[in-house]
C-alpha positions in Angstrom: 4.9 13.5 2.5 2.9 10.5 3.8 -0.4 12.2 3.6 -3.8 11.8 1.9 -4.8 8.8 -0.2 -1.9 6.6 -1.3 -2.6 3.8 -3.6 -0.6 0.6 -3.2 -0.8 -0.3 -6.8 -1.2 -3.8 -8.1 1.7 -5.0 -10.3 0.4 -5.8 -13.8 1.6 -9.0 -15.5 1.1 -10.2 -19.0 -0.9 -13.4 -19.3 2.0 -15.2 -20.7 3.9 -18.3 -19.5 6.4 -16.2 -17.5 3.7 -13.8 -16.1 6.1 -11.0 -17.1 5.8 -7.4 -16.1 3.3 -5.4 -18.1 4.7 -1.8 -18.2 2.1 -0.6 -20.6 -0.7 -1.6 -18.2 1.0 0.1 -15.2 1.1 3.3 -17.2 -2.6 3.0 -17.8 -3.3 2.3 -14.2 -1.1 5.2 -12.9 -2.6 7.7 -15.3 -6.1 6.7 -14.2 -5.2 7.0 -10.5 -3.5 10.4 -10.8 -6.3 11.8 -12.9 -8.7 10.7 -10.2 -6.9 12.5 -7.4 -4.7 10.1 -5.4 -1.9 11.8 -3.4 0.7 9.1 -3.8 1.7 5.9 -5.6 3.1 2.9 -3.6 4.5 0.2 -5.8 5.6 -3.2 -4.4 3.4 -3.4 -1.4 1.4 -6.5 -0.4 -1.1 -5.9 -3.2 1.8 -5.3 -5.5 3.1 -8.9 -4.9 6.6 -7.8 -3.9 7.1 -11.3 -2.4 6.9 -13.0 -5.8 9.2 -10.6 -7.8 13.0 -11.0 -8.0 15.3 -8.0 -7.4 15.9 -7.3 -11.0 12.1 -7.1 -11.7 11.6 -4.9 -8.6 14.2 -2.3 -9.7 12.9 -2.4 -13.3 9.4 -1.8 -12.1 10.4 1.0 -9.8 12.3 2.8 -12.5 9.3 2.6 -14.8 6.8 3.8 -12.1 9.1 6.8 -11.3 9.3 7.6 -15.0 5.6 7.4 -15.5 4.6 9.4 -12.4 7.2 12.0 -13.3 7.0 13.9 -10.0 3.3 14.5 -10.2 2.8 12.7 -6.8 5.3 11.0 -4.5 6.4 7.5 -5.2 6.8 5.3 -2.1 8.6 2.1 -3.1 8.4 -1.1 -1.2 11.9 -2.2 -0.2 11.1 -4.8 2.4 12.9 -8.2 2.8 13.6 -10.6 5.6 17.3 -9.7 5.9 18.7 -6.3 6.8 21.4 -6.7 4.2 19.0 -7.4 1.3 16.6 -4.6 2.4 19.5 -2.1 2.4 20.5 -3.3 -1.0 17.0 -2.8 -2.4 16.5 0.5 -0.5 19.6 2.0 -2.1 18.7 0.8 -5.5 15.2 2.3 -5.2 16.6 5.5 -3.9 18.9 5.6 -6.9 15.9 4.9 -9.2 14.3 8.1 -8.1 11.8 7.0 -5.3 10.6 9.8 -3.1 10.3 7.6 -0.1 10.5 3.9 0.9 8.1 1.5 2.6 9.9 -1.1 4.7 7.9 -4.1 6.0 8.9 -5.8 9.2 11.0 -8.9 8.6 8.6 -11.8 8.2 8.6 -15.6 8.9 10.9 -15.0 11.8 9.7 -13.3 15.0 12.4 -10.7 15.8 12.8 -9.2 19.3 11.9 -5.5 19.9 15.6 -4.7 19.8 16.1 -6.6 16.5 13.2 -4.7 14.9 14.6 -1.4 16.1 18.1 -2.1 14.8 16.7 -3.4 11.4 14.8 -0.2 10.7 17.5 2.0 12.0 20.2 0.4 9.8 18.0 0.5 6.7 16.9 4.2 7.2 20.5 5.3 7.9 21.7 3.7 4.6 19.5 6.1 2.6 18.7 9.8 2.6 15.0 9.6 1.5 12.1 9.3 4.0 11.2 5.8 5.3 7.7 4.5 6.2 7.5 1.6 8.6 5.0 -1.0 7.5 3.2 -2.9 10.2 1.1 -5.9 9.0 1.2 -8.5 11.7 -1.2 -10.9 10.0 1.4 -11.4 7.3 4.7 -11.0 9.2 3.8 -12.7 12.5 4.8 -9.8 14.6 3.6 -6.3 15.6 5.9 -3.3 15.8 5.6 -2.1 19.4 4.7 1.5 19.9 7.8 1.8 22.2 10.0 0.9 19.3 8.2 3.3 17.0 8.8 6.1 19.5 12.5 5.3 19.7 12.9 5.2 15.9 11.0 8.5 15.5 13.3 10.2 18.0 16.6 8.6 16.9 16.4 8.3 13.1 15.5 11.6 11.4 14.3 10.1 8.0 11.9 7.7 9.6 8.9 9.8 9.0 5.9 7.5 8.9 4.3 4.3 9.8 1.5 2.4 8.0 -0.6 0.3 10.4 -2.4 -2.6 8.8 -3.1 -4.3 12.1 -6.8 -3.3 12.1 -6.4 -2.7 15.8 -7.4 0.8 16.8 -5.7 0.5 20.1 -2.5 -0.3 18.3 -3.0 2.8 16.1 -3.6 4.9 19.1 -0.3 3.8 20.5 1.5 4.8 17.3 -0.2 8.2 17.4 0.9 8.7 21.0 4.5 7.7 20.0 4.4 10.1 17.1 3.4 13.1 19.3 5.9 15.9 19.2 7.9 14.2 16.4 7.7 14.5 12.6 6.3 11.0 12.3 3.1 10.6 10.3 0.7 7.7 11.1 -1.3 6.2 8.2 -4.0 3.6 8.2 -3.7 0.5 6.1 -7.1 -1.0 6.9 -9.6 0.3 4.4 -12.6 -0.5 6.7 -11.1 1.8 9.4 -10.2 4.9 7.3 -12.8 7.2 9.0 -12.1 5.9 12.5 -8.3 6.4 11.9 -8.8 10.0 10.6 -10.8 10.9 13.7 -8.0 9.7 15.8 -5.4 11.7 13.9 -4.1 9.6 11.0 -2.6 11.7 8.3 -3.4 9.4 5.4 -4.6 6.0 4.2 -2.8 3.4 2.1 -5.9 1.9 0.6 -5.6 -1.1 -1.7 -9.3 -0.7 -2.7 -8.3 2.6 -4.3 -6.9 0.7 -7.2 -10.5 0.2 -8.2 -12.8 2.5 -6.3 -10.7 5.6 -6.3 -13.9 7.6 -6.8 -15.0 6.3 -3.4 -11.7 6.6 -1.5 -10.6 10.1 -2.6 -14.0 11.7 -2.0 -14.1 9.9 1.4 -10.9 11.5 2.5 -12.1 14.9 1.2 -15.3 14.5 3.1 -13.4 13.6 6.3 -11.2 16.7 5.9 -14.3 18.9 5.3 -16.1 17.3 8.3 -18.9 16.3 6.0 -20.0 13.5 8.3 -23.0 12.1 6.4 -21.1 11.9 3.1 -18.1 10.3 4.8 -20.4 7.7 6.6 -22.0 6.6 3.3 -18.7 6.4 1.4 -17.0 4.5 4.2 -19.9 2.0 4.1 -19.7 1.7 0.3 -16.2 0.2 0.6 -17.7 -2.9 2.2 -19.2 -4.0 -1.2 -15.7 -4.4 -2.7 -14.2 -5.8 0.6 -16.8 -8.6 0.4 -15.4 -9.6 -3.0 -11.8 -9.5 -2.0 -12.4 -12.2 0.5 -13.4 -14.7 -2.2 -9.8 -15.4 -3.3 -6.1 -15.1 -2.2 -4.7 -11.6 -2.2 -4.5 -9.9 -4.7 -6.4 -12.1 -7.1 -9.9 -10.7 -6.7 -8.6 -7.1 -6.7 -6.6 -7.6 -9.9 -9.5 -9.3 -11.7 -11.8 -6.5 -10.6 -9.5 -3.9 -12.0 -9.2 -5.9 -15.2 -13.0 -6.5 -15.6 -13.7 -2.8 -14.9 -11.7 -1.8 -17.9 -9.4 0.4 -15.8 -6.3 -1.4 -16.9 -5.3 -4.9 -18.2 -3.4 -5.9 -15.0 -3.5 -9.6 -15.5 -3.7 -12.3 -12.9 -1.8 -12.7 -9.6 1.4 -14.7 -9.9 1.3 -18.4 -9.2 0.7 -20.2 -6.9 -2.3 -17.8 -6.6 -5.2 -18.9 -8.8 -7.0 -16.6 -11.2 -10.7 -16.1 -10.7 -13.3 -18.6 -11.9 -16.6 -18.1 -13.7 -18.6 -17.9 -10.5 -16.3 -15.4 -8.9 -16.3 -13.3 -12.1 -20.1 -13.1 -12.0 -19.9 -11.8 -8.4 -17.2 -9.3 -9.4 -19.5 -8.0 -12.2 -22.3 -7.5 -9.8 -20.0 -5.6 -7.5 -18.7 -3.4 -10.4 -22.3 -2.6 -11.3 -22.8 -1.3 -7.8 -20.1 1.2 -8.3 -21.0 1.9 -11.9 -17.7 0.5 -13.2 -18.8 -1.9 -15.9 -16.9 -1.8 -19.2 
């Protein structure tokens, strides 16, 4: 649980007026990822656009993902919301839908105190029986989960069993690893550029958005790190930068979704409005990037 390469999958939409869920496309994407060796599927994360889906869509999507995955790898469902009440409601529904674990983002827009963060996570985790992954992404939420709060939660709440750190701050990650010492808490890296560095420090896995597309870079990278194949790992880690350069050209997750689509992996559609689809110039740069990885249609 909470180990290896976990893909926070993009949420496929039809290119219709409603930008409705495309379940056929998510099946194609999931089958591709599992066949290429990922250790977990994470629907409704940041790249999964959880923030633009309503609750009915979220539960429908989770049920379909669980059905498609069919216990081949764990499904970690994103149940985050600003309010504790709403998060508990989603968490229970996702548990009932068959999720193996939950990812819960820190309440965003507001800046909760340390005690409010602690109580939010404790209340959510105690409302379900399945494992809970804390999700730290301060650039999007406006606050960082303090290591002291993580240490308390790991000690006090038995089913809080992991934290994903997308801060990009290795000192912050070190704090989480120290907090996790002598507990069952696993620490995962959410910054794809820092996978190798995080592994060296003791991270148990990576939640890598880039693995939606370059799974044949990310999975071998993790394998090389585990086998202490330093030269191979160094090259693969560097290779991720080519895709990361493209992702900066548009609002998350527009460039990633368009890259997956143009690669022929799955027809995942565009990001939901107000995020724009890619333009002709961006598509050309995406095609050049895909050629680097040998991913042209």
